[in-house]
N, C-alpha and C positions, 0 to 999 in steps of 0.2 A: 235201783239207780246207782248205787256204788258197784255193783258189780260189771255193768254196763260202763264207768268211767275207767274203771280197772282195764277193762277188754281194750278200751280206746288208747289208754295210757300203753298197754303193751304192745299195740299195733305200732304207734308212733313212735315207741323206743327203738322196736325192730326194724321200720324205715329207717331211721336215724344212723344206726347201724351199718347198714345195708347201703350208706348213701354212693357209696365210691365204687366205683367200676360200672359196665353197661348193667343195664336195667330194662325190662321189660313190661310193658303197664298193659293189663286186660280188663276190662267191663263186661260180665252178664248178667242179663234181666229174663226171668221168668215169668209168663203171666200166661193167664187161661184168656186174656182177651184174644185171643188168635182162634177161640171156640165157641167165642160170645156170650162167655159163661163168667161170673164172678164169684165162685164159692170154692171151700175147701183148699188145698195150695191154691191160691190167688196171684201172689207175686211173689217173686223172690229177686235181690240185686245183689251183687257180687262187684265187688273192687279191689284187685290184687294187684302185686307187682311181683314179678319175677327176675332173681340173679343168680346165676351158677349154681342151678339146683335149689335155692330156698325160695320160699313163696310166702311172701306176708298179704293178710286181706281181710276185709270186714264185710260182714256179709249181714243180712236182713232179710228174714221169711215171714212172709205173714199169711196167716188162715183163716176163712170166715165160714160160717154157714151160708146155706143156701138160701139166701134172702126173699124169693120168690114161694116159698112154699113154707106151710105153718103147719103142714098134718102129717110131720114124718120126726124122726128121731134125728137129730143133727149136731154138729160138733159146736161148741162154744168157740168166739173169736180168741186167736192166739197170737203171738209173734213174736222172734227170738231177734237177737242182736249179738251175734259174734265176731270177736279179732279171731282170728287163725293165721297159724303158723306152719307150713309142712317144707318136708324135704322131700325133692324126686331122685330117683337113680335110675336115671337110663343105660341099659344093657342091650345086647345083641338079640332085637325084637322082644323086647321087654320093656317094661316100666312100673317101678314101686315107689308108692308114695307112703310118709310117713307123717300124720298131721295132728296134731294139736289144736282144740276150740276153748274159747273161753270167754261167756257173756254173760248174758240173762234172759230169760223168758219172762213174759209179762208186760205190762203195762210202761216199765221203763226200755223195752225193746224199740217203743216208737210206731209201731202198727197201727191206729190209730189216725195218728197225724197224717203218715204217710198216706193212708187209702183217701184221708179228707183231701189230701194234696191234689191225690190222682182224679177223684171224684168231682172236683169243680171242674173238670175238663171232659171227662168223660162218664156219663151218669151210668150209677148203680145202683141196685135196691138197697134200703136202708139196713143197717147193721148197728145193731145197741152194744158198742163197746163197754157198757160196763159190766156186762157178763164175760169180759175175757177174765183168762186165767191168771191169776196172782202172780206177784214177781218170783221168778225163784232162780236160783245159778244155772246156770245151761253150760256144762264142760264137757268135752269127750276127746276120746282118743281113736284113731282111725288109723286102719292099715289096709289098702288096696294095691293089687298087683293086676298088672296086664302082661299078656305073655304071645304073642304069632303064636299060630298053630303051624308049621311048616311051610312050605311054600303058597297053600292056599290064601287066599286072603280075608282068613279068619282070625281073630283076637277071642281070646278068653279071658274074662275078668272075673276076680272073687278078692272078698275082702270082709272087713268087720268095721264095725262102730261100736265102740263100749262109752255111756254116759253118762250123765245126771239125767236128759231127759229124752235119748234114745239111744238103743240099744238093739243091734241088727246084726245077722251076716247074709251076705247075697254071693250069688253065682250068676254068670250071665256070658253072652257070647256076641259078637259085633263079626257083620260080613260086610265088605269095602270092593268098591272100585275106584279108579282111580289111581293118583300116586299111592303106593304102599308105606310112604315114610307120614302121612296126613294125620293128624294128632288123633288120638282114640275120644270114644263119645265120653262128655263129665256124666252125663244122664244115666251111661251103663257103669261108670268105674263109684260113684256115691262118694268122691273125695275130690279135694283138690285137683284140678284138669287145664293147663293152658291149653288155649285155644290153637296152640302153633307148635311145630316139631322141627326139629334140626334138618334144614335141607328140604322143606316139601314146598309145592308149588302146583298152582295149578287146582283145578276142580278135583271133587270128590263124593262120593257120598257112601251110607252106609244105613243098613237095616240091624236090629239087634234085640236081643231078649233078655229078661233079669228075672229072678226069684230072690225074695227075701224074707227071713225068718224072722220075725221081730219079737224081741224079749221085754222091751219097754217104750212107749211111747208116750210122753211127759205131755204132748201137745195136744192130747184127746182128754177134754175133761168132762165136768157135769153136761149134761144136755143143756143146750142152748134156750130150749123152751120151759122146759121147767123148772131146770136148776136142781134138778133133784139126783136121780140114778147119774152115774158114771155113765158115758157113751162106751162101750167095750171094744178095744182095738180089735183089728183083726191079726192071727199070729201069723198068717201067711199073704203076703204082696206079691203080685206078678208086674213085672211093666212091659211094654213092648214101645220102641223110640224106632226115628229114622230120620236121618238130617243131611244137610250137604254143607260141605266144608269150602272154602277158596283160600288159597295161600299165596303169598306173594313175600319178597325180600323185606317190603314197607309194614306189612302186615297181614292179617288174616279176618276172617268173617266163618262164622258155627251157626249154622239154623237146625234146632230140633221141632221134630214134633215128638209128643210123650203120650202114653195113654196108662194109668196106673189103676189095677183092679181096687175095690174096695177096701179101705185102709180101715172102717168101721163098721161094728154091728149096724142096720138100718141106712147106711149111706146110699141114697138111691140110685146111682149111677155110677160107672167107674169115672174117674177125673183124666180130662185131657188138659195141657197146657203146651206152650211154645215157649221157646229159649232162644234168645240170639245173645250170642258172643261177639265182641269185637275187640281186636286187638290191633294196636299202633306202635311200630317200633320207633322210641325216639328215646 
């Protein structure tokens, strides 16, 4: 709980410090309801403020077992709540992001409460949150770079995250049509990525793929059904993603569809989820 309060305080101080000048806000919601499932990475919410290359955000991610099946190895419920401070550096055809996160993984992240509120509206299988992973400090440092590749509508992404709960390196590629100034995909950058870009307008679309080498995944713990042996993480995970973007002077909308390969041993199928980001300029 103290880690969560400290993270919230860090965010509040940063917002107050950046109160002067023009700022832009966005919210991103990830959910697997787009595929009529409620399992594994089942929900994510990020609320962010961007000003002069600095981004401040609060993010909650929720992971649950597959409640419809009881004859499989599965992950225990887990949630994380972090405050994020990122710095974006834009160059000619490039975007470099440096990000620091601090918060908590465990009951203090509010995963049980968040899913209970949603499931009052949308029915889902029962999950025993008494089996969720315990409170632990969740801190990380992230580096991500995006680079346009020549005159082609291709962008390369690569970077790494080193943290107490997640440590991985990644590399991928994205092909776009439409306005070449459209924002890159946050789903392939694995870092703070505003859903708007300078001068972008109109419709665009992309398709891309990424691979990551995982050194730590503290969001996978004891087996949900037995509570005994830890579920073993996968050391390599791949991702394919596609999406649409729409940009205008007053805002932007980004919609993504994502499929990840299995993240842990015994995971029955790959995981799919949708992501919707909305930006309003005010």
